[in-house]
N, C-alpha and C positions, 0 to 999 in steps of 0.2 A: 773349545770352540774357536774358530778363526776370528781374528779381529775384524770388526765391521769396516766396510769400505768407507762409510761416512757416518757422521753423527745422525743423519736422518735419511730415509729413503728419498730418492729424487722426487720432488714435488709433494712430499708428505704434508698433510694438513698440520697446522699448528696445534699442539696439545691444548685441550680445553678442560676447565674444571667441570665437575658434575655435582649438582646439589639436589638433595632430596628434602622437601619441605612438607612436614606433617603427613608422611605417607602412611596410609592404612590400606590393608588388603584383607578382604573377607571372602571366604568361600562358603556361601550359604550362611549358616549361623556360626561358623568357625572363623575366628580372627587369626590370620596367619602372621600379620605384621600390624603393630599398634603404634601409631603416632611416632614414626621414625624421622628424625632430623639428622642429616648427615651431609658433610661436604668432602668431596674428593678433590684435593688440590691438583692443578694441571701438572701433568708429567710425572705423577707419583704412582706407586703401587700400593693399593689399599686392600687388605684382606678382611673378608667377612668370615669369622671363625665361630664355631659353636656346634653343639650336638645336633643329631638328626631332628628335624621338626622345629628348629628354632627360628626359621624364617629367612635364613641367609640366601638360599637358592631362589626363594620367591622375590626377594629384593633384586637379585641379579637379573631375573627374568623381566622384572618391571623396568629396570634400566635398559635392557635389551629391546623392550617393546613387545615382548612375547606375552606379557600380562599387563593389564591396565589397572592402575591403583583405584581402589574404591573411593579414597579421598587423598588429597594432597597433590603436589606438583613435582615434576622432575625437570631440571634445567641443565642444559649443556652450554657452558660459557654464557650464561644469562638468558639463553633462548629456551622457552618453554616447549619441551618435546613430549609432554605427557600424553597427548593424543596423536602423536606422530607415529605412523607404522614403523615396524622394525627396519624395513628396507630403505627408509629415508633418514635413518638416524646416523648413518656413517659409522657403524660399529661392526666389529667381528667378534665371534665367540669360539672358544675352544671347549669342547664338551668332554665328558668323562670317557666316552668312546671316541676314537679318532675320527670316525665318520668319513674315512677315505673311500675313494671309488676303486674297487679291486680290479676293474677291467682297464684302468688307466695307469700309465707309468707315472713316475715321480713328477716329471715336468708338467704333464697335463693335469694332475691333481692340484698342483700349486697354481697353475694358470687358469683353472676353471672359472673362477669368479671374474677375472678380467675378460675371458672369452665370452662369457654370458653377457657382460655389459658392453661388448663389442668395442673394446679398446683396440687401437691400431696394433698390427702384428709386431712391428718394430718395438713399440713401447712394451708390449707383453714380454718379448724376449729379453729386453733390457732389465725390466723389473724382476722377472723370475730369476735371471742369472745373478742379480745383485742379492736378492734375499736368500738364494741357495748358498751363495758364498758366506753370507752372514751366519747361517745356521749350520754350516759345515757339511753341506750336501753336494758341493760341486763335484761333477763327474758322475753323478748318479741319475742324470736326467732320464735316461732310457730304462732305468731299473724298474721292474714291476713292483708295486708297493707290497705285494704278498711276499716278496723275496727279501724284504727289509727286516731288521731287528725291531724290537719294540721301541727302543730309543730312537732309531731312525724314523720310524713311523710317526712318533711324537714330534720330531723335528719337521716332518712334512706338514703335519697339521698346523704347527706354529708358523711355518713359512707361508702356508695358504692364508692364514689370518693376516700376517704382516704385509703380504704383497698387495692387499687391498688398501693399504695406507689409511687405516681407520683413525678416527678422532679418539675413540675409546675402545680398548681391548678388554674383553671379558673372558674369564677362566672359570669353568665349572668343574672343580675337582679334577684337573687334567692329568694328574699323576697317579690316580687311584689304581690303574691297571699295571703299574710298573713295580718291579721288585725293589727292595729297600736301597740297594747300592745305586741302581739306575735312577731311582726317584731322586736321590740326593744330587746326582750329577745333572739331571735334566732341570731340576729346580734352580740350580746355580746358573745354568745356561739361560733359562727364562729371565732370571733376574739381571744377568749381564746385558742381555739384549734390550730389556725394558729400560734400563738406565742409559744405554747408548742411544736408543732411539727416542727416549723421552715421551713415550706414549702413556697417556693416562690409563691406568689399568685397575680393574676390579677383579679380585681373585677370591674364590670361595673354596674353603676346605674345612674339614673337621679335625685335621692334624695340627696340633698346636706347635710342634717342632717346625713343620713346614711353614706355618704362618710367621713364626718368629724369624726364620732364616731369610725370608725374601721381602718382608714388608717394610714400607716406610711408616705405615699406620696400620694397627690391628684394631678391628671393631669386633668385640666379643658380643655375640647375640645369645639371648636366653628367653625362650617363650615369647618370641615375637617382638621383643624390645631390645634396645642396646643396653647391655649390662655395664660395659666400660669400653672406652676407646683411648688409644694412646700409642706411643712407640713401644716396640717389644720390651725394652728394658723396664719401662715404667709399669707395664702390665705385670711383669714378672716380680718386680721388687716392691711395688706399691698397689696391690690389688685392693679394690674398694669393698669387696664382699667375699664371703667364703666360697661362693660359686666361682668367682673369678680366680681366687687363689688356688682352688682345687683343679680347675680346668686348665689353667696355664701352668704346666709343670707339675711336679710332685711336691707335697707339703705334709708336715705333721701339724695337727691341731690339738690344743688342749687348753684348759681354763686356767686363768691366773688373775692376779690383781696388779694394776699399774698405779704406782704412787707418785709418779713424776720423778724420773731419775733412775728408777729401777722397776723391774717386774718381779713379783713374788710368785713362785710356783712351788707348791708342796714344801714350804719352809725355806726354799733356796731363793736368794735375792740376786737377780741377774741385772747388772748395770745396763740401762737402755734409755734412750731419749726419743720421744715421739710427741708431736704437738696435737692438740685437739681431741684427746681421749683421756679418760681417767676411770678409776674404779675397776669393776669386774670386766674382764676382757677375754676374748679368744686369742690365744697366741698362735701365730703361724710361724713355723720354722722350716726352711727348706732343708732337704737332706744334706746338702753340702755344708750347711752351717752348724751341724752337730759336731761337737768336740768332746772326745772322751779322754780321761786321764786316770791313772791308777789310784791317785789319792788327791787330797786338797779340797778346795771349795767346789761346790757344784751339786746338781741334783743326783740323788742316789740312783744307780742303775746296775743292771746285771746283763752281761752280754748274752744274746740269744743265738745269733747266727752270723757268720762271716763268710762272704762269697766272693771269690776272685773272678772278675769278668774280663780280664785282659787289660783294657785301658783304665779300669777303675775297680775298686773293691767296695761292695755294698755290705752293710751290716745292719742288724736290728738289735734292740736291747729293751729290756723291761724296766719300767720306772713307775713311781707312784701315780703318774698321770697317764699310764698306758704304755703300749709298745711304740717305740719311736724307730724310724728308719733313717739311716745315714749313708753317705757315700764319700769316699776319698779317691783322689786320682792315683792310678798305678796299683802296685802290689800291696802297699801298706803293711809290711810284715810286723810293724810295731803295734798293730791293733791287738788288744787282749783277746783271748780265746773264749769259747762258749763257757758260760757259767761263772766267769770271773766278774767280781764286783768292781765297778768303776764310778767315777764322778763325771757328770755330764754338764757341759756349758754350751752356750749358743753364741755363734758369731753375730754381732749386731747387724752386719750388712745382709744377713740372710734371714732376718726376723721382720715381722710386721704385726701390729696389733689391730684387731678388729673388734667392733662392739660385741659383747657377749650375746 
């Protein structure tokens, strides 16, 4: 993507914080969101992550003004906007579908919101030209949107949102219609632009890799409540529950005993330090933290399967605590083959203990 012309679109409003206080949303007898307190720092990108039906899209729609909370308040920069209609909130949203106008060219799709609000023609031309340069669409003004690739259409949708100079930018699973390679490229472009422009952004997705790649803060939702929130690294390395550990990345789980200084698993004692927990525990080990050796100290294991995937090699092995899955970078020809007996250890940086 081309370098932005400036740090902010000309005349763009200053980024504001967004705060949710005690938000509850009920649909009849069904509670979709239950007592959510959340603060989005000004100028940051916050992702609501979770499975279908967890309440993340409902929260997004309440921030947008498309749904009204049953209880609680929503504040933009300290201003209570709970009862303010969507068109007065100074927000824009990118939906799962691009929602472009097929009978209009690229220029008029981007300019549509400005034209509806009767901005001066000179201002419209200037703002559209600037945002088209920022998203790498310069020269395509007259192109019919139907003649664009999926990635280009996504950029038109993003440009149409940015040209309105919103205080808050909302994303409702905007990359779900793109293939894997294009999805990765577009998410990087969205992140670059968001950081350059400093627009407070709320992003909804069920894709944990997408959330970790673009977010300043990830808010993991589960059954209408916030399960855990934090920066991507914290959620991955220090989950507070089995749900969080299992949803963010892949993990092996098995039972053990923590005695302060080591974890005991099926007779093997693994050195490890973690505060605030003792006795019977659930051990979480990320696949990349599994270490296998032909002999020595470790948990007994038997290699089950080794699969070369190009950039990495995945393997599985049977142990007294069940089948464990591991991964190493590259070809890893040194891995033992199927049926070979090994000793298994766990790298402490890829372990975490949860209450049993």
